Every structure is written in structure tokens, then in C-alpha cells.
PDB file with one MODEL, atoms N, CA, C and O in Angstrom:
MODEL        1
ATOM      1  N   MET A   1       7.631  19.827 -15.667  1.00  0.00           N
ATOM      2  CA  MET A   1       7.166  19.801 -14.305  1.00  0.00           C
ATOM      3  C   MET A   1       6.478  18.470 -13.975  1.00  0.00           C
ATOM      4  O   MET A   1       6.695  17.906 -12.903  1.00  0.00           O
ATOM      5  N   LYS A   2       5.645  17.970 -14.902  1.00  0.00           N
ATOM      6  CA  LYS A   2       4.969  16.699 -14.655  1.00  0.00           C
ATOM      7  C   LYS A   2       5.967  15.556 -14.559  1.00  0.00           C
ATOM      8  O   LYS A   2       5.810  14.652 -13.739  1.00  0.00           O
ATOM      9  N   SER A   3       7.006  15.599 -15.409  1.00  0.00           N
ATOM     10  CA  SER A   3       7.990  14.518 -15.365  1.00  0.00           C
ATOM     11  C   SER A   3       8.765  14.549 -14.055  1.00  0.00           C
ATOM     12  O   SER A   3       9.112  13.495 -13.522  1.00  0.00           O
ATOM     13  N   LEU A   4       9.040  15.728 -13.533  1.00  0.00           N
ATOM     14  CA  LEU A   4       9.720  15.846 -12.242  1.00  0.00           C
ATOM     15  C   LEU A   4       8.839  15.270 -11.138  1.00  0.00           C
ATOM     16  O   LEU A   4       9.328  14.574 -10.248  1.00  0.00           O
ATOM     17  N   LYS A   5       7.541  15.559 -11.196  1.00  0.00           N
ATOM     18  CA  LYS A   5       6.610  15.031 -10.207  1.00  0.00           C
ATOM     19  C   LYS A   5       6.574  13.506 -10.276  1.00  0.00           C
ATOM     20  O   LYS A   5       6.530  12.843  -9.240  1.00  0.00           O
ATOM     21  N   LYS A   6       6.592  12.945 -11.485  1.00  0.00           N
ATOM     22  CA  LYS A   6       6.578  11.491 -11.645  1.00  0.00           C
ATOM     23  C   LYS A   6       7.857  10.868 -11.106  1.00  0.00           C
ATOM     24  O   LYS A   6       7.821   9.806 -10.486  1.00  0.00           O
ATOM     25  N   ILE A   7       8.988  11.528 -11.341  1.00  0.00           N
ATOM     26  CA  ILE A   7      10.268  11.011 -10.853  1.00  0.00           C
ATOM     27  C   ILE A   7      10.283  11.010  -9.321  1.00  0.00           C
ATOM     28  O   ILE A   7      10.703  10.033  -8.702  1.00  0.00           O
ATOM     29  N   VAL A   8       9.827  12.100  -8.717  1.00  0.00           N
ATOM     30  CA  VAL A   8       9.783  12.184  -7.255  1.00  0.00           C
ATOM     31  C   VAL A   8       8.844  11.117  -6.701  1.00  0.00           C
ATOM     32  O   VAL A   8       9.148  10.483  -5.690  1.00  0.00           O
ATOM     33  N   MET A   9       7.702  10.918  -7.361  1.00  0.00           N
ATOM     34  CA  MET A   9       6.741   9.908  -6.915  1.00  0.00           C
ATOM     35  C   MET A   9       7.358   8.514  -7.009  1.00  0.00           C
ATOM     36  O   MET A   9       7.187   7.698  -6.104  1.00  0.00           O
ATOM     37  N   ALA A  10       8.071   8.239  -8.093  1.00  0.00           N
ATOM     38  CA  ALA A  10       8.707   6.935  -8.270  1.00  0.00           C
ATOM     39  C   ALA A  10       9.768   6.693  -7.195  1.00  0.00           C
ATOM     40  O   ALA A  10       9.854   5.598  -6.640  1.00  0.00           O
ATOM     41  N   ILE A  11      10.559   7.697  -6.907  1.00  0.00           N
ATOM     42  CA  ILE A  11      11.595   7.564  -5.882  1.00  0.00           C
ATOM     43  C   ILE A  11      10.952   7.308  -4.516  1.00  0.00           C
ATOM     44  O   ILE A  11      11.414   6.459  -3.752  1.00  0.00           O
ATOM     45  N   THR A  12       9.890   8.047  -4.222  1.00  0.00           N
ATOM     46  CA  THR A  12       9.184   7.858  -2.958  1.00  0.00           C
ATOM     47  C   THR A  12       8.633   6.444  -2.844  1.00  0.00           C
ATOM     48  O   THR A  12       8.729   5.813  -1.792  1.00  0.00           O
ATOM     49  N   LEU A  13       8.057   5.956  -3.930  1.00  0.00           N
ATOM     50  CA  LEU A  13       7.498   4.607  -3.938  1.00  0.00           C
ATOM     51  C   LEU A  13       8.594   3.566  -3.724  1.00  0.00           C
ATOM     52  O   LEU A  13       8.412   2.620  -2.957  1.00  0.00           O
ATOM     53  N   LEU A  14       9.727   3.738  -4.396  1.00  0.00           N
ATOM     54  CA  LEU A  14      10.837   2.796  -4.224  1.00  0.00           C
ATOM     55  C   LEU A  14      11.375   2.812  -2.799  1.00  0.00           C
ATOM     56  O   LEU A  14      11.695   1.764  -2.238  1.00  0.00           O
ATOM     57  N   LEU A  15      11.475   4.002  -2.216  1.00  0.00           N
ATOM     58  CA  LEU A  15      11.943   4.090  -0.834  1.00  0.00           C
ATOM     59  C   LEU A  15      10.958   3.441   0.127  1.00  0.00           C
ATOM     60  O   LEU A  15      11.370   2.815   1.104  1.00  0.00           O
ATOM     61  N   SER A  16       9.668   3.582  -0.137  1.00  0.00           N
ATOM     62  CA  SER A  16       8.689   2.954   0.747  1.00  0.00           C
ATOM     63  C   SER A  16       8.769   1.433   0.661  1.00  0.00           C
ATOM     64  O   SER A  16       8.559   0.747   1.661  1.00  0.00           O
ATOM     65  N   PHE A  17       9.074   0.893  -0.536  1.00  0.00           N
ATOM     66  CA  PHE A  17       9.268  -0.550  -0.667  1.00  0.00           C
ATOM     67  C   PHE A  17      10.448  -0.999   0.178  1.00  0.00           C
ATOM     68  O   PHE A  17      10.376  -2.016   0.867  1.00  0.00           O
ATOM     69  N   THR A  18      11.529  -0.242   0.125  1.00  0.00           N
ATOM     70  CA  THR A  18      12.722  -0.598   0.874  1.00  0.00           C
ATOM     71  C   THR A  18      12.434  -0.607   2.369  1.00  0.00           C
ATOM     72  O   THR A  18      12.832  -1.537   3.071  1.00  0.00           O
ATOM     73  N   VAL A  19      11.758   0.401   2.853  1.00  0.00           N
ATOM     74  CA  VAL A  19      11.436   0.496   4.279  1.00  0.00           C
ATOM     75  C   VAL A  19      10.487  -0.622   4.683  1.00  0.00           C
ATOM     76  O   VAL A  19      10.710  -1.286   5.696  1.00  0.00           O
ATOM     77  N   SER A  20       9.438  -0.837   3.909  1.00  0.00           N
ATOM     78  CA  SER A  20       8.455  -1.856   4.289  1.00  0.00           C
ATOM     79  C   SER A  20       9.033  -3.258   4.175  1.00  0.00           C
ATOM     80  O   SER A  20       8.728  -4.116   5.004  1.00  0.00           O
ATOM     81  N   ASN A  21       9.857  -3.509   3.172  1.00  0.00           N
ATOM     82  CA  ASN A  21      10.457  -4.830   3.030  1.00  0.00           C
ATOM     83  C   ASN A  21      11.456  -5.114   4.144  1.00  0.00           C
ATOM     84  O   ASN A  21      11.649  -6.272   4.517  1.00  0.00           O
ATOM     85  N   ALA A  22      12.087  -4.087   4.677  1.00  0.00           N
ATOM     86  CA  ALA A  22      13.039  -4.272   5.760  1.00  0.00           C
ATOM     87  C   ALA A  22      12.332  -4.702   7.039  1.00  0.00           C
ATOM     88  O   ALA A  22      12.941  -5.364   7.880  1.00  0.00           O
ATOM     89  N   GLN A  23      11.078  -4.346   7.203  1.00  0.00           N
ATOM     90  CA  GLN A  23      10.349  -4.664   8.415  1.00  0.00           C
ATOM     91  C   GLN A  23       9.514  -5.935   8.290  1.00  0.00           C
ATOM     92  O   GLN A  23       9.188  -6.560   9.300  1.00  0.00           O
ATOM     93  N   ILE A  24       9.168  -6.321   7.078  1.00  0.00           N
ATOM     94  CA  ILE A  24       8.275  -7.458   6.870  1.00  0.00           C
ATOM     95  C   ILE A  24       9.060  -8.649   6.346  1.00  0.00           C
ATOM     96  O   ILE A  24       9.683  -8.579   5.287  1.00  0.00           O
ATOM     97  N   LYS A  25       9.023  -9.740   7.097  1.00  0.00           N
ATOM     98  CA  LYS A  25       9.705 -10.960   6.660  1.00  0.00           C
ATOM     99  C   LYS A  25       8.851 -11.664   5.615  1.00  0.00           C
ATOM    100  O   LYS A  25       7.636 -11.469   5.575  1.00  0.00           O
ATOM    101  N   ASN A  26       9.470 -12.475   4.773  1.00  0.00           N
ATOM    102  CA  ASN A  26       8.778 -13.226   3.724  1.00  0.00           C
ATOM    103  C   ASN A  26       7.896 -12.308   2.873  1.00  0.00           C
ATOM    104  O   ASN A  26       6.781 -12.670   2.499  1.00  0.00           O
ATOM    105  N   ALA A  27       8.423 -11.103   2.574  1.00  0.00           N
ATOM    106  CA  ALA A  27       7.637 -10.068   1.910  1.00  0.00           C
ATOM    107  C   ALA A  27       7.239 -10.450   0.496  1.00  0.00           C
ATOM    108  O   ALA A  27       8.050 -10.937  -0.292  1.00  0.00           O
ATOM    109  N   LYS A  28       5.980 -10.219   0.199  1.00  0.00           N
ATOM    110  CA  LYS A  28       5.430 -10.375  -1.136  1.00  0.00           C
ATOM    111  C   LYS A  28       4.750  -9.053  -1.461  1.00  0.00           C
ATOM    112  O   LYS A  28       4.063  -8.487  -0.611  1.00  0.00           O
ATOM    113  N   THR A  29       4.932  -8.554  -2.679  1.00  0.00           N
ATOM    114  CA  THR A  29       4.353  -7.278  -3.069  1.00  0.00           C
ATOM    115  C   THR A  29       3.423  -7.466  -4.249  1.00  0.00           C
ATOM    116  O   THR A  29       3.765  -8.124  -5.232  1.00  0.00           O
ATOM    117  N   GLU A  30       2.238  -6.878  -4.138  1.00  0.00           N
ATOM    118  CA  GLU A  30       1.238  -6.927  -5.205  1.00  0.00           C
ATOM    119  C   GLU A  30       0.620  -5.546  -5.355  1.00  0.00           C
ATOM    120  O   GLU A  30       0.628  -4.747  -4.419  1.00  0.00           O
ATOM    121  N   THR A  31       0.088  -5.274  -6.532  1.00  0.00           N
ATOM    122  CA  THR A  31      -0.575  -4.003  -6.794  1.00  0.00           C
ATOM    123  C   THR A  31      -2.024  -4.269  -7.163  1.00  0.00           C
ATOM    124  O   THR A  31      -2.315  -5.133  -7.990  1.00  0.00           O
ATOM    125  N   VAL A  32      -2.939  -3.515  -6.540  1.00  0.00           N
ATOM    126  CA  VAL A  32      -4.371  -3.665  -6.812  1.00  0.00           C
ATOM    127  C   VAL A  32      -5.007  -2.286  -6.948  1.00  0.00           C
ATOM    128  O   VAL A  32      -4.490  -1.297  -6.428  1.00  0.00           O
ATOM    129  N   LYS A  33      -6.121  -2.233  -7.645  1.00  0.00           N
ATOM    130  CA  LYS A  33      -6.867  -0.980  -7.815  1.00  0.00           C
ATOM    131  C   LYS A  33      -7.876  -0.859  -6.677  1.00  0.00           C
ATOM    132  O   LYS A  33      -8.674  -1.765  -6.440  1.00  0.00           O
ATOM    133  N   ILE A  34      -7.826   0.278  -5.976  1.00  0.00           N
ATOM    134  CA  ILE A  34      -8.786   0.578  -4.915  1.00  0.00           C
ATOM    135  C   ILE A  34      -9.288   1.995  -5.170  1.00  0.00           C
ATOM    136  O   ILE A  34      -8.499   2.937  -5.233  1.00  0.00           O
ATOM    137  N   PHE A  35     -10.583   2.139  -5.313  1.00  0.00           N
ATOM    138  CA  PHE A  35     -11.145   3.443  -5.631  1.00  0.00           C
ATOM    139  C   PHE A  35     -11.308   4.307  -4.391  1.00  0.00           C
ATOM    140  O   PHE A  35     -11.694   3.820  -3.328  1.00  0.00           O
ATOM    141  N   GLY A  36     -11.013   5.581  -4.534  1.00  0.00           N
ATOM    142  CA  GLY A  36     -11.134   6.584  -3.489  1.00  0.00           C
ATOM    143  C   GLY A  36     -10.882   7.938  -4.131  1.00  0.00           C
ATOM    144  O   GLY A  36     -10.539   8.001  -5.311  1.00  0.00           O
ATOM    145  N   ASN A  37     -11.045   9.022  -3.382  1.00  0.00           N
ATOM    146  CA  ASN A  37     -10.945  10.349  -3.981  1.00  0.00           C
ATOM    147  C   ASN A  37     -10.015  11.330  -3.290  1.00  0.00           C
ATOM    148  O   ASN A  37      -9.574  12.289  -3.923  1.00  0.00           O
ATOM    149  N   CYS A  38      -9.705  11.133  -2.039  1.00  0.00           N
ATOM    150  CA  CYS A  38      -9.045  12.213  -1.304  1.00  0.00           C
ATOM    151  C   CYS A  38      -7.984  11.693  -0.335  1.00  0.00           C
ATOM    152  O   CYS A  38      -7.738  10.491  -0.233  1.00  0.00           O
ATOM    153  N   GLY A  39      -7.372  12.630   0.365  1.00  0.00           N
ATOM    154  CA  GLY A  39      -6.383  12.289   1.364  1.00  0.00           C
ATOM    155  C   GLY A  39      -6.973  11.511   2.527  1.00  0.00           C
ATOM    156  O   GLY A  39      -6.302  10.668   3.122  1.00  0.00           O
ATOM    157  N   MET A  40      -8.222  11.793   2.849  1.00  0.00           N
ATOM    158  CA  MET A  40      -8.890  11.049   3.924  1.00  0.00           C
ATOM    159  C   MET A  40      -9.081   9.596   3.503  1.00  0.00           C
ATOM    160  O   MET A  40      -8.918   8.684   4.314  1.00  0.00           O
ATOM    161  N   CYS A  41      -9.430   9.381   2.223  1.00  0.00           N
ATOM    162  CA  CYS A  41      -9.545   8.014   1.701  1.00  0.00           C
ATOM    163  C   CYS A  41      -8.195   7.311   1.809  1.00  0.00           C
ATOM    164  O   CYS A  41      -8.121   6.141   2.185  1.00  0.00           O
ATOM    165  N   GLU A  42      -7.129   8.036   1.476  1.00  0.00           N
ATOM    166  CA  GLU A  42      -5.787   7.456   1.528  1.00  0.00           C
ATOM    167  C   GLU A  42      -5.467   6.989   2.945  1.00  0.00           C
ATOM    168  O   GLU A  42      -4.968   5.881   3.141  1.00  0.00           O
ATOM    169  N   THR A  43      -5.752   7.825   3.917  1.00  0.00           N
ATOM    170  CA  THR A  43      -5.494   7.466   5.311  1.00  0.00           C
ATOM    171  C   THR A  43      -6.287   6.227   5.716  1.00  0.00           C
ATOM    172  O   THR A  43      -5.750   5.320   6.352  1.00  0.00           O
ATOM    173  N   THR A  44      -7.556   6.192   5.347  1.00  0.00           N
ATOM    174  CA  THR A  44      -8.419   5.063   5.700  1.00  0.00           C
ATOM    175  C   THR A  44      -7.947   3.774   5.045  1.00  0.00           C
ATOM    176  O   THR A  44      -7.871   2.733   5.699  1.00  0.00           O
ATOM    177  N   ILE A  45      -7.628   3.840   3.748  1.00  0.00           N
ATOM    178  CA  ILE A  45      -7.186   2.660   3.004  1.00  0.00           C
ATOM    179  C   ILE A  45      -5.886   2.112   3.593  1.00  0.00           C
ATOM    180  O   ILE A  45      -5.765   0.912   3.841  1.00  0.00           O
ATOM    181  N   GLU A  46      -4.923   2.998   3.811  1.00  0.00           N
ATOM    182  CA  GLU A  46      -3.617   2.554   4.308  1.00  0.00           C
ATOM    183  C   GLU A  46      -3.704   2.032   5.739  1.00  0.00           C
ATOM    184  O   GLU A  46      -3.060   1.038   6.076  1.00  0.00           O
ATOM    185  N   LYS A  47      -4.490   2.691   6.579  1.00  0.00           N
ATOM    186  CA  LYS A  47      -4.615   2.272   7.978  1.00  0.00           C
ATOM    187  C   LYS A  47      -5.350   0.936   8.097  1.00  0.00           C
ATOM    188  O   LYS A  47      -4.961   0.083   8.895  1.00  0.00           O
ATOM    189  N   ALA A  48      -6.399   0.754   7.313  1.00  0.00           N
ATOM    190  CA  ALA A  48      -7.194  -0.480   7.382  1.00  0.00           C
ATOM    191  C   ALA A  48      -6.400  -1.700   6.944  1.00  0.00           C
ATOM    192  O   ALA A  48      -6.560  -2.779   7.514  1.00  0.00           O
ATOM    193  N   GLY A  49      -5.555  -1.544   5.948  1.00  0.00           N
ATOM    194  CA  GLY A  49      -4.838  -2.692   5.405  1.00  0.00           C
ATOM    195  C   GLY A  49      -3.512  -2.993   6.064  1.00  0.00           C
ATOM    196  O   GLY A  49      -2.991  -4.099   5.917  1.00  0.00           O
ATOM    197  N   SER A  50      -2.956  -2.045   6.780  1.00  0.00           N
ATOM    198  CA  SER A  50      -1.616  -2.213   7.344  1.00  0.00           C
ATOM    199  C   SER A  50      -1.644  -2.844   8.732  1.00  0.00           C
ATOM    200  O   SER A  50      -2.488  -2.516   9.565  1.00  0.00           O
ATOM    201  N   LEU A  51      -0.715  -3.746   8.958  1.00  0.00           N
ATOM    202  CA  LEU A  51      -0.492  -4.360  10.264  1.00  0.00           C
ATOM    203  C   LEU A  51       1.003  -4.343  10.528  1.00  0.00           C
ATOM    204  O   LEU A  51       1.785  -4.735   9.662  1.00  0.00           O
ATOM    205  N   LYS A  52       1.410  -3.903  11.693  1.00  0.00           N
ATOM    206  CA  LYS A  52       2.824  -3.768  12.022  1.00  0.00           C
ATOM    207  C   LYS A  52       3.574  -5.084  11.817  1.00  0.00           C
ATOM    208  O   LYS A  52       3.197  -6.116  12.372  1.00  0.00           O
ATOM    209  N   LYS A  53       4.626  -5.037  11.023  1.00  0.00           N
ATOM    210  CA  LYS A  53       5.516  -6.157  10.697  1.00  0.00           C
ATOM    211  C   LYS A  53       4.836  -7.292   9.932  1.00  0.00           C
ATOM    212  O   LYS A  53       5.445  -8.341   9.722  1.00  0.00           O
ATOM    213  N   ILE A  54       3.580  -7.099   9.512  1.00  0.00           N
ATOM    214  CA  ILE A  54       2.884  -8.137   8.751  1.00  0.00           C
ATOM    215  C   ILE A  54       2.439  -7.625   7.388  1.00  0.00           C
ATOM    216  O   ILE A  54       2.604  -8.322   6.387  1.00  0.00           O
ATOM    217  N   ALA A  55       1.877  -6.420   7.332  1.00  0.00           N
ATOM    218  CA  ALA A  55       1.369  -5.898   6.065  1.00  0.00           C
ATOM    219  C   ALA A  55       1.489  -4.384   6.025  1.00  0.00           C
ATOM    220  O   ALA A  55       1.329  -3.703   7.038  1.00  0.00           O
ATOM    221  N   ASN A  56       1.772  -3.874   4.839  1.00  0.00           N
ATOM    222  CA  ASN A  56       1.836  -2.438   4.617  1.00  0.00           C
ATOM    223  C   ASN A  56       1.094  -2.126   3.324  1.00  0.00           C
ATOM    224  O   ASN A  56       1.284  -2.802   2.312  1.00  0.00           O
ATOM    225  N   VAL A  57       0.254  -1.105   3.361  1.00  0.00           N
ATOM    226  CA  VAL A  57      -0.497  -0.675   2.181  1.00  0.00           C
ATOM    227  C   VAL A  57      -0.099   0.757   1.869  1.00  0.00           C
ATOM    228  O   VAL A  57      -0.130   1.625   2.742  1.00  0.00           O
ATOM    229  N   ASP A  58       0.276   1.001   0.613  1.00  0.00           N
ATOM    230  CA  ASP A  58       0.614   2.343   0.149  1.00  0.00           C
ATOM    231  C   ASP A  58      -0.294   2.641  -1.039  1.00  0.00           C
ATOM    232  O   ASP A  58      -0.170   2.010  -2.089  1.00  0.00           O
ATOM    233  N   TRP A  59      -1.222   3.615  -0.876  1.00  0.00           N
ATOM    234  CA  TRP A  59      -2.215   3.924  -1.914  1.00  0.00           C
ATOM    235  C   TRP A  59      -1.912   5.257  -2.562  1.00  0.00           C
ATOM    236  O   TRP A  59      -1.595   6.231  -1.880  1.00  0.00           O
ATOM    237  N   ASN A  60      -2.011   5.301  -3.886  1.00  0.00           N
ATOM    238  CA  ASN A  60      -1.783   6.515  -4.650  1.00  0.00           C
ATOM    239  C   ASN A  60      -3.135   7.044  -5.122  1.00  0.00           C
ATOM    240  O   ASN A  60      -3.814   6.387  -5.911  1.00  0.00           O
ATOM    241  N   LYS A  61      -3.533   8.234  -4.643  1.00  0.00           N
ATOM    242  CA  LYS A  61      -4.857   8.753  -4.975  1.00  0.00           C
ATOM    243  C   LYS A  61      -4.981   9.165  -6.439  1.00  0.00           C
ATOM    244  O   LYS A  61      -6.091   9.203  -6.968  1.00  0.00           O
ATOM    245  N   ASP A  62      -3.867   9.475  -7.106  1.00  0.00           N
ATOM    246  CA  ASP A  62      -3.923   9.860  -8.524  1.00  0.00           C
ATOM    247  C   ASP A  62      -4.183   8.662  -9.432  1.00  0.00           C
ATOM    248  O   ASP A  62      -4.973   8.745 -10.373  1.00  0.00           O
ATOM    249  N   THR A  63      -3.515   7.554  -9.144  1.00  0.00           N
ATOM    250  CA  THR A  63      -3.661   6.362  -9.990  1.00  0.00           C
ATOM    251  C   THR A  63      -4.700   5.385  -9.455  1.00  0.00           C
ATOM    252  O   THR A  63      -5.116   4.470 -10.166  1.00  0.00           O
ATOM    253  N   LYS A  64      -5.123   5.575  -8.203  1.00  0.00           N
ATOM    254  CA  LYS A  64      -6.067   4.675  -7.523  1.00  0.00           C
ATOM    255  C   LYS A  64      -5.480   3.271  -7.349  1.00  0.00           C
ATOM    256  O   LYS A  64      -6.223   2.299  -7.205  1.00  0.00           O
ATOM    257  N   MET A  65      -4.152   3.166  -7.363  1.00  0.00           N
ATOM    258  CA  MET A  65      -3.474   1.884  -7.214  1.00  0.00           C
ATOM    259  C   MET A  65      -2.863   1.787  -5.817  1.00  0.00           C
ATOM    260  O   MET A  65      -2.256   2.735  -5.318  1.00  0.00           O
ATOM    261  N   ALA A  66      -3.036   0.627  -5.205  1.00  0.00           N
ATOM    262  CA  ALA A  66      -2.461   0.361  -3.887  1.00  0.00           C
ATOM    263  C   ALA A  66      -1.391  -0.708  -4.026  1.00  0.00           C
ATOM    264  O   ALA A  66      -1.589  -1.721  -4.697  1.00  0.00           O
ATOM    265  N   THR A  67      -0.277  -0.475  -3.395  1.00  0.00           N
ATOM    266  CA  THR A  67       0.790  -1.458  -3.346  1.00  0.00           C
ATOM    267  C   THR A  67       0.712  -2.156  -2.000  1.00  0.00           C
ATOM    268  O   THR A  67       0.863  -1.528  -0.952  1.00  0.00           O
ATOM    269  N   LEU A  68       0.476  -3.454  -2.039  1.00  0.00           N
ATOM    270  CA  LEU A  68       0.377  -4.257  -0.827  1.00  0.00           C
ATOM    271  C   LEU A  68       1.684  -5.011  -0.643  1.00  0.00           C
ATOM    272  O   LEU A  68       2.104  -5.757  -1.528  1.00  0.00           O
ATOM    273  N   THR A  69       2.318  -4.823   0.484  1.00  0.00           N
ATOM    274  CA  THR A  69       3.512  -5.586   0.834  1.00  0.00           C
ATOM    275  C   THR A  69       3.182  -6.306   2.123  1.00  0.00           C
ATOM    276  O   THR A  69       2.812  -5.679   3.116  1.00  0.00           O
ATOM    277  N   TYR A  70       3.317  -7.636   2.109  1.00  0.00           N
ATOM    278  CA  TYR A  70       2.897  -8.400   3.280  1.00  0.00           C
ATOM    279  C   TYR A  70       3.728  -9.662   3.454  1.00  0.00           C
ATOM    280  O   TYR A  70       4.364 -10.144   2.517  1.00  0.00           O
ATOM    281  N   ASP A  71       3.706 -10.185   4.679  1.00  0.00           N
ATOM    282  CA  ASP A  71       4.365 -11.439   5.008  1.00  0.00           C
ATOM    283  C   ASP A  71       3.470 -12.564   4.484  1.00  0.00           C
ATOM    284  O   ASP A  71       2.396 -12.815   5.031  1.00  0.00           O
ATOM    285  N   ALA A  72       3.911 -13.229   3.436  1.00  0.00           N
ATOM    286  CA  ALA A  72       3.104 -14.251   2.765  1.00  0.00           C
ATOM    287  C   ALA A  72       2.826 -15.460   3.660  1.00  0.00           C
ATOM    288  O   ALA A  72       1.918 -16.240   3.371  1.00  0.00           O
ATOM    289  N   LYS A  73       3.592 -15.628   4.742  1.00  0.00           N
ATOM    290  CA  LYS A  73       3.346 -16.747   5.660  1.00  0.00           C
ATOM    291  C   LYS A  73       2.292 -16.411   6.716  1.00  0.00           C
ATOM    292  O   LYS A  73       1.773 -17.307   7.382  1.00  0.00           O
ATOM    293  N   LYS A  74       1.975 -15.124   6.869  1.00  0.00           N
ATOM    294  CA  LYS A  74       1.034 -14.718   7.918  1.00  0.00           C
ATOM    295  C   LYS A  74      -0.289 -14.177   7.384  1.00  0.00           C
ATOM    296  O   LYS A  74      -1.287 -14.197   8.104  1.00  0.00           O
ATOM    297  N   THR A  75      -0.324 -13.698   6.154  1.00  0.00           N
ATOM    298  CA  THR A  75      -1.556 -13.148   5.591  1.00  0.00           C
ATOM    299  C   THR A  75      -1.513 -13.247   4.072  1.00  0.00           C
ATOM    300  O   THR A  75      -0.552 -13.767   3.506  1.00  0.00           O
ATOM    301  N   ASN A  76      -2.542 -12.753   3.423  1.00  0.00           N
ATOM    302  CA  ASN A  76      -2.585 -12.757   1.960  1.00  0.00           C
ATOM    303  C   ASN A  76      -3.394 -11.554   1.472  1.00  0.00           C
ATOM    304  O   ASN A  76      -3.970 -10.811   2.267  1.00  0.00           O
ATOM    305  N   GLN A  77      -3.423 -11.379   0.168  1.00  0.00           N
ATOM    306  CA  GLN A  77      -4.109 -10.234  -0.425  1.00  0.00           C
ATOM    307  C   GLN A  77      -5.580 -10.188  -0.031  1.00  0.00           C
ATOM    308  O   GLN A  77      -6.100  -9.120   0.291  1.00  0.00           O
ATOM    309  N   ASP A  78      -6.246 -11.317  -0.053  1.00  0.00           N
ATOM    310  CA  ASP A  78      -7.672 -11.359   0.286  1.00  0.00           C
ATOM    311  C   ASP A  78      -7.942 -10.879   1.714  1.00  0.00           C
ATOM    312  O   ASP A  78      -8.901 -10.144   1.947  1.00  0.00           O
ATOM    313  N   GLU A  79      -7.112 -11.286   2.659  1.00  0.00           N
ATOM    314  CA  GLU A  79      -7.286 -10.868   4.051  1.00  0.00           C
ATOM    315  C   GLU A  79      -7.091  -9.359   4.205  1.00  0.00           C
ATOM    316  O   GLU A  79      -7.822  -8.703   4.946  1.00  0.00           O
ATOM    317  N   ILE A  80      -6.106  -8.821   3.504  1.00  0.00           N
ATOM    318  CA  ILE A  80      -5.844  -7.375   3.565  1.00  0.00           C
ATOM    319  C   ILE A  80      -7.030  -6.609   2.982  1.00  0.00           C
ATOM    320  O   ILE A  80      -7.493  -5.635   3.576  1.00  0.00           O
ATOM    321  N   LEU A  81      -7.518  -7.043   1.831  1.00  0.00           N
ATOM    322  CA  LEU A  81      -8.648  -6.366   1.197  1.00  0.00           C
ATOM    323  C   LEU A  81      -9.930  -6.536   2.000  1.00  0.00           C
ATOM    324  O   LEU A  81     -10.791  -5.656   1.982  1.00  0.00           O
ATOM    325  N   LYS A  82     -10.065  -7.650   2.701  1.00  0.00           N
ATOM    326  CA  LYS A  82     -11.244  -7.872   3.552  1.00  0.00           C
ATOM    327  C   LYS A  82     -11.255  -6.846   4.691  1.00  0.00           C
ATOM    328  O   LYS A  82     -12.311  -6.312   5.030  1.00  0.00           O
ATOM    329  N   ARG A  83     -10.081  -6.568   5.287  1.00  0.00           N
ATOM    330  CA  ARG A  83     -10.008  -5.558   6.351  1.00  0.00           C
ATOM    331  C   ARG A  83     -10.423  -4.192   5.812  1.00  0.00           C
ATOM    332  O   ARG A  83     -11.096  -3.421   6.496  1.00  0.00           O
ATOM    333  N   HIS A  84     -10.012  -3.904   4.575  1.00  0.00           N
ATOM    334  CA  HIS A  84     -10.378  -2.628   3.948  1.00  0.00           C
ATOM    335  C   HIS A  84     -11.881  -2.540   3.735  1.00  0.00           C
ATOM    336  O   HIS A  84     -12.489  -1.513   4.035  1.00  0.00           O
ATOM    337  N   ARG A  85     -12.486  -3.600   3.223  1.00  0.00           N
ATOM    338  CA  ARG A  85     -13.936  -3.598   2.972  1.00  0.00           C
ATOM    339  C   ARG A  85     -14.734  -3.476   4.258  1.00  0.00           C
ATOM    340  O   ARG A  85     -15.798  -2.858   4.269  1.00  0.00           O
ATOM    341  N   ASN A  86     -14.231  -4.059   5.347  1.00  0.00           N
ATOM    342  CA  ASN A  86     -14.946  -3.992   6.629  1.00  0.00           C
ATOM    343  C   ASN A  86     -14.956  -2.578   7.219  1.00  0.00           C
ATOM    344  O   ASN A  86     -15.856  -2.233   7.985  1.00  0.00           O
ATOM    345  N   VAL A  87     -13.968  -1.771   6.868  1.00  0.00           N
ATOM    346  CA  VAL A  87     -13.909  -0.391   7.362  1.00  0.00           C
ATOM    347  C   VAL A  87     -14.892   0.484   6.588  1.00  0.00           C
ATOM    348  O   VAL A  87     -15.525   1.371   7.161  1.00  0.00           O
ATOM    349  N   ASN A  88     -15.016   0.233   5.295  1.00  0.00           N
ATOM    350  CA  ASN A  88     -15.888   1.077   4.459  1.00  0.00           C
ATOM    351  C   ASN A  88     -17.269   0.659   4.570  1.00  0.00           C
ATOM    352  O   ASN A  88     -18.145   1.250   3.940  1.00  0.00           O
TER     353      ASN A  88
ENDMDL
END
């Protein structure tokens, strides 16, 4: 059962990369650790870091890892994380 859950999670993550990369030009993807505990944290983290056609944040509450996909010509990891810190 756990392996099935991991496979589904991996497929979901790969599909989200495909969708986000299709919308973001000059896409660069990085993974960072962001601490949080719940679904509300997930919503806050993803909403704070995401900008339409510029940046997308996908956070996994189990691993506490966020995947940042962004247009490297318009923003960077520090700017995305700064938006997150300003919300909290």
C-alpha cells in the first residue's frame, strides 16, 4: 500500500512539472526544504510563492520539500522564498 501511494505521488509530481513547465518560459526547477504541518500550510506556502507564468511552488507536507519551478529570467529562488517569509 505504501509503495502504491509513493508511485501515485511520483506520477502526480511528474505531471505537475509538465504542466508548470508548459506555462513557464525559461523554466528552472529546484527543491528546497520548507517546514509546515498541515494542508493550510500547504495552501499558504504554494500561494505565497507562485506567480502566474513566472513561478510555481509545489509543497509536499509529508517530506516538507517544495519544488520551485520558475522563469530564471524573471525571478530566482531567493525572491520566491522571500515572498514566503513575508507571508509567515
